[in-house]
C-alpha positions as CSV (number, residue, x, y, z in Angstrom):
1,M,142.6,129.8,30.8
2,A,144.0,129.6,34.3
3,A,147.5,130.9,35.0
4,S,148.5,129.4,38.4
5,A,147.7,126.8,41.0
6,G,144.9,129.0,42.4
7,N,144.1,129.8,46.0
8,P,145.0,126.9,48.2
9,Q,142.4,128.0,50.7
10,G,139.8,128.6,48.1
11,P,136.9,126.3,47.2
12,I,136.7,123.5,44.7
13,V,134.2,124.8,42.2
14,V,132.2,122.3,40.0
15,I,130.3,123.6,37.0
16,A,127.4,121.1,36.9
17,G,124.6,119.8,34.8
18,G,122.5,116.8,35.9
19,V,123.1,113.2,36.6
20,G,126.8,112.9,35.7
21,A,127.7,116.1,37.5
22,A,125.7,115.0,40.6
23,R,127.6,111.7,40.7
24,F,130.9,113.6,40.4
25,L,129.9,115.9,43.2
26,E,129.1,112.9,45.4
27,G,132.7,111.8,44.9
28,A,134.0,115.4,45.6
29,V,132.1,115.6,48.9
30,A,133.5,112.2,49.9
31,A,137.0,113.2,49.0
32,F,137.2,116.7,50.3
33,S,135.6,118.9,53.0
34,P,132.0,119.6,51.9
35,A,132.3,123.1,53.2
36,G,135.0,123.8,50.6
37,I,132.9,122.7,47.6
38,V,130.7,125.0,45.5
39,A,128.5,123.6,42.8
40,I,127.4,126.1,40.1
41,V,124.4,124.5,38.4
42,N,122.7,124.9,35.1
43,V,119.2,126.4,35.1
44,G,118.6,126.3,31.4
45,D,116.5,123.1,32.0
46,D,114.1,125.0,34.4
47,L,110.4,125.1,33.5
48,E,107.1,126.3,34.7
49,L,104.5,123.6,34.8
50,A,101.0,123.7,36.5
51,G,102.1,127.0,38.0
52,L,105.2,125.5,39.6
53,H,108.8,126.5,39.1
54,I,110.8,123.2,38.5
55,S,114.6,123.2,38.5
56,P,115.6,119.7,37.4
57,D,119.4,120.0,37.5
58,L,119.4,121.8,40.9
59,D,117.1,119.1,42.3
60,T,119.1,116.2,40.8
61,V,122.3,117.6,42.5
62,T,120.4,118.3,45.8
63,Y,118.7,114.9,45.9
64,T,122.0,113.1,45.1
65,L,124.0,114.9,47.7
66,A,121.2,114.3,50.3
67,E,121.3,110.6,49.5
68,Q,117.6,110.8,48.5
69,V,117.9,110.3,44.7
70,N,116.2,107.5,42.9
71,P,119.2,105.2,42.1
72,E,117.5,103.6,39.1
73,T,116.9,106.8,37.2
74,G,119.6,109.2,38.7
75,W,116.9,111.8,39.1
76,G,113.7,112.2,41.3
77,V,113.3,110.9,44.8
78,R,113.9,107.3,45.9
79,D,110.7,105.3,46.7
80,D,108.6,108.3,45.8
81,S,104.8,107.9,45.3
82,F,102.8,109.4,42.4
83,A,99.3,109.9,43.8
84,A,99.2,113.5,42.7
85,L,100.3,112.6,39.1
86,E,97.8,109.8,38.9
87,R,95.0,112.2,40.0
88,L,96.1,114.7,37.4
89,R,96.1,112.1,34.7
90,A,92.6,110.9,35.8
91,L,91.4,114.5,35.4
92,G,92.8,114.8,31.9
93,G,95.7,117.1,32.9
94,S,99.1,117.3,31.4
95,D,101.1,114.3,32.8
96,W,104.1,114.1,30.4
97,F,106.5,115.5,33.0
98,T,106.8,112.9,35.9
99,L,106.6,114.5,39.3
100,G,106.6,112.3,42.4
101,D,104.8,113.4,45.5
102,T,107.9,114.2,47.6
103,D,109.4,115.9,44.6
104,L,106.3,117.9,44.2
105,G,106.8,119.3,47.8
106,T,110.1,120.7,46.7
107,H,108.5,122.5,43.8
108,L,105.7,123.8,45.9
109,Y,108.2,125.3,48.4
110,R,110.4,126.8,45.7
111,T,107.4,128.4,43.9
112,E,106.0,129.8,47.1
113,R,109.4,131.3,48.1
114,L,110.0,132.8,44.7
115,A,106.5,134.3,44.6
116,A,107.3,135.9,48.0
117,G,110.4,137.6,46.4
118,A,113.2,135.3,47.4
119,P,115.8,134.8,44.7
120,L,116.4,131.3,43.3
121,S,119.9,131.2,44.9
122,V,118.5,131.9,48.4
123,V,115.7,129.3,47.9
124,T,118.3,126.7,46.7
125,G,120.4,127.3,49.8
126,E,117.4,126.8,52.0
127,I,116.5,123.5,50.3
128,A,120.1,122.3,50.6
129,A,120.3,123.3,54.2
130,A,117.0,121.5,55.0
131,S,118.4,118.4,53.2
132,G,121.5,118.3,55.4
133,I,123.9,119.2,52.5
134,G,127.2,120.7,53.7
135,C,128.5,122.1,50.4
136,T,127.2,125.2,48.6
137,I,124.8,124.8,45.7
138,L,124.3,127.8,43.5
139,P,122.1,128.3,40.4
140,V,124.3,129.9,37.8
141,S,121.8,132.8,37.7
142,D,118.8,134.0,39.6
143,G,117.4,135.3,36.3
144,R,115.2,133.5,33.8
145,L,117.4,131.5,31.4
146,R,115.9,128.8,29.2
147,T,117.5,126.5,26.7
148,I,115.7,126.4,23.3
149,V,116.4,123.5,21.0
150,Q,116.3,124.2,17.2
151,T,114.9,121.2,15.2
152,D,113.4,120.4,11.8
153,D,110.0,121.0,13.4
154,G,111.0,124.4,14.7
155,E,112.1,125.6,18.1
156,L,111.3,123.5,21.2
157,P,111.6,124.4,24.9
158,F,114.2,122.1,26.4
159,Q,111.9,119.9,28.3
160,E,109.6,119.5,25.3
161,Y,112.6,118.2,23.4
162,F,114.1,116.2,26.2
163,V,111.2,114.7,28.0
164,R,108.0,115.0,26.0
165,R,109.5,114.1,22.7
166,R,112.2,111.8,24.2
167,Q,115.2,113.4,22.4
168,T,114.0,112.0,19.0
169,D,114.5,115.3,17.1
170,T,117.7,116.1,15.3
171,V,119.3,119.1,17.0
172,R,120.1,121.8,14.5
173,G,121.1,124.5,16.9
174,L,120.6,125.9,20.4
175,R,119.9,129.3,21.8
176,F,119.6,130.4,25.4
177,D,116.6,132.6,25.9
178,G,117.3,135.3,28.4
179,A,121.1,135.0,28.3
180,E,121.5,138.5,27.0
181,S,120.0,140.0,30.2
182,V,120.7,137.6,33.1
183,E,123.5,138.0,35.6
184,P,125.5,135.4,37.6
185,A,123.9,134.6,40.9
186,P,125.5,136.1,44.0
187,G,128.6,134.1,44.9
188,V,129.2,132.6,41.5
189,H,131.8,135.1,40.3
190,E,133.6,135.1,43.7
191,A,133.7,131.3,43.9
192,I,135.4,131.0,40.5
193,T,137.8,133.9,41.1
194,Q,138.9,132.6,44.5
195,A,138.9,128.8,43.7
196,R,141.8,126.5,44.2
197,A,140.4,124.5,41.2
198,V,137.5,124.7,38.8
199,V,136.0,121.4,37.4
200,I,133.7,121.3,34.4
201,A,131.9,118.1,35.4
202,P,131.1,115.2,33.0
203,S,127.9,116.8,31.7
204,N,126.5,117.4,28.2
205,P,128.7,120.2,26.7
206,F,125.7,121.8,24.8
207,L,122.7,121.2,27.0
208,S,124.2,121.4,30.5
209,I,127.4,123.4,30.3
210,G,126.4,125.6,27.3
211,P,123.7,127.5,29.3
212,V,126.2,128.2,32.1
213,L,128.8,129.6,29.7
214,A,126.1,131.7,28.0
215,V,125.5,133.8,31.2
216,P,127.3,137.1,30.7
217,G,130.7,137.2,32.4
218,L,131.0,133.4,33.1
219,R,133.3,132.6,30.2
220,D,135.5,135.6,30.9
221,C,135.6,134.6,34.5
222,L,136.8,131.1,33.6
223,L,139.4,132.6,31.2
224,T,140.8,135.0,33.8
225,T,140.6,133.0,37.1
226,Q,144.0,132.2,38.6
227,A,142.6,128.7,39.4
228,P,143.4,125.8,37.1
229,V,140.4,124.6,35.1
230,V,139.9,121.0,34.3
231,A,137.1,119.3,32.4
232,V,136.0,115.6,32.5
233,S,134.8,114.1,29.2
234,P,131.2,112.8,29.1
235,I,132.0,110.9,25.9
236,I,133.7,107.5,26.4
237,A,134.7,105.3,23.4
238,G,132.7,107.4,21.0
239,A,129.4,107.3,23.0
240,A,127.7,109.3,25.7
241,V,127.5,107.7,29.1
242,K,123.9,109.0,29.4
243,G,121.7,111.3,27.3
244,P,121.9,112.8,23.8
245,A,125.4,114.3,23.9
246,A,126.8,112.1,21.1
247,G,123.8,112.7,18.8
248,I,124.0,116.4,19.3
249,M,127.8,116.5,18.7
250,R,127.2,114.6,15.4
251,S,124.3,116.7,14.2
252,L,126.2,120.0,14.9
253,G,129.2,118.8,13.0
254,H,131.6,117.8,15.9
255,D,133.7,114.7,16.2
256,V,132.0,112.3,18.5
257,S,134.9,111.5,20.7
258,A,136.8,112.7,23.8
259,L,138.9,114.7,21.3
260,G,135.8,116.4,20.0
261,V,134.8,117.4,23.5
262,A,138.3,118.6,24.3
263,R,138.2,120.9,21.3
264,L,135.0,122.5,22.6
265,Y,136.7,123.4,25.9
266,A,140.2,124.0,24.7
267,D,140.2,127.8,25.3
268,L,138.9,127.4,28.9
269,I,140.9,124.5,30.4
270,D,144.3,123.6,31.5
271,V,143.8,119.8,31.6
272,F,141.3,117.4,30.2
273,V,140.3,114.1,31.9
274,I,139.3,111.2,29.7
275,D,138.4,107.6,30.3
276,Q,141.1,104.9,30.2
277,Q,139.3,103.4,27.2
278,D,140.3,106.6,25.3
279,A,143.9,106.6,26.5
280,A,145.1,106.3,22.9
281,L,143.6,109.8,22.2
282,A,145.7,111.5,24.9
283,G,148.5,112.5,22.6
284,A,146.2,113.8,19.9
285,I,144.3,115.8,22.5
286,E,147.4,117.4,23.8
287,R,148.8,118.2,20.3
288,D,145.4,119.5,19.0
289,T,144.3,121.6,21.9
290,G,147.5,122.5,23.7
291,V,146.1,121.3,27.1
292,G,147.3,118.4,29.3
293,C,145.4,115.2,29.3
294,L,144.9,112.5,32.0
295,A,143.4,109.1,31.2
296,T,141.8,107.3,34.1
297,Q,138.6,105.5,35.0
298,T,135.8,108.0,34.6
299,L,132.8,105.6,34.7
300,M,131.3,106.1,38.2
301,H,129.4,103.1,39.6
302,G,130.1,103.0,43.4
303,L,131.2,105.7,45.8
304,D,134.8,104.6,45.8
305,E,135.0,105.2,42.0
306,K,133.4,108.6,42.4
307,R,135.8,109.6,45.1
308,A,138.8,108.4,43.2
309,L,137.8,110.4,40.1
310,A,137.2,113.5,42.1
311,L,140.6,113.2,43.8
312,Q,142.5,112.5,40.5
313,T,140.6,115.3,38.7
314,V,141.4,118.0,41.3
315,Q,145.0,116.7,41.6
316,A,145.4,116.9,37.8
317,A,144.2,120.5,37.9
318,R,146.6,121.4,40.7
319,T,149.5,119.8,38.9
320,A,148.7,121.7,35.7
321,G,148.5,125.0,37.7
322,E,151.9,124.3,39.4
323,N,153.5,123.5,36.1
324,R,152.3,126.8,34.7
325,D,153.7,128.6,37.7
326,G,157.0,126.8,37.2
C-alpha cells in the first residue's frame, strides 16, 4: 500500500481491463495531459484465432482513445463492415468471434509484427501512435498470459467462456496460464514506481485486474510504490455496470457489493471510490478495510462525467497520499 503522495512529476498510471477502463481513460485524457498518462492493460483475454493474435482489451482501449470505438457495444470499430466474417461463415469457418474488417486490419498488423520478432509492447505503441493517441498504452506483459475459467464443464479458455458460451457457465475458479513465467513489459514497473497516482480502473476484479496482478512482481510493485493507489468500484447498488462481475463474485463466495470489491483490493489501495448510490456503505468500507472511501457519480455516460470521475479519483488518491505524509 502506498506511503506518500507520490512523484508530482510522475505519470498517472491506470490499471485497465476493457470497456469500463477505456471509458475512465477517456476521462483521464480529457482531464490531464495525455503525455502524463500510462495505461497498463490486461492481456489475459488475448487469443489466437485463424492464425491471428487478437488483443481485445488493448484494442478496446486503443479504439476508445482514438475515438474509433463502436459506441453501441463499447468494443470494435464504429461503422465497421463484416465482409471477411461473412465470407468465412459462407465457407463454413469458425465465426463465433466477431471481427470487423477494419478491426481485422489491426490483427493482421499485430500478427505480422509479432512474427517478425517485435514484442507486443512495441507493436502496441506503434498502433497507438498510428491512431493519434497521446498517452502510453502498455500490455502488462509481452509474454503469453491466458485466463482460464474453471466451470462445471471443465476448464475453458477465457474467450470460449466469455464470447462463445456467452458467460452462461458458473465460474468455480480462475487460473492464469503462463503467469509463473511471464515478466512485466518494459516500462510497467517504472511507471508504477514513479507514478504520482495509480488508479485501478472500474474493471472486473477477477477477469480484468486479476491477470494483471498475477504477473510476477506486479502486486509487490503496487504494495511498495510511493504513489497513492486508488480503485474505482465496478459494482453499483449490488450489480455490475457491464459484464459478469457480479455473478463471479457470487459464485466465488464474495459479497456482491462495493464493500465486497473493496475487500478484494484492501491490501493494495489507499482509497476506494464508490458510486453515490452506495454512499451508505462508505463507513462500513472504511471500518472493514482501513482505507478511505469517496462516494461520487461513477456511472460514465458523456465525456463530462468521465472527466469529472477521473479528476475526483486522482484527487482522492493525492489527498490520501498527503494525509499519510502528514
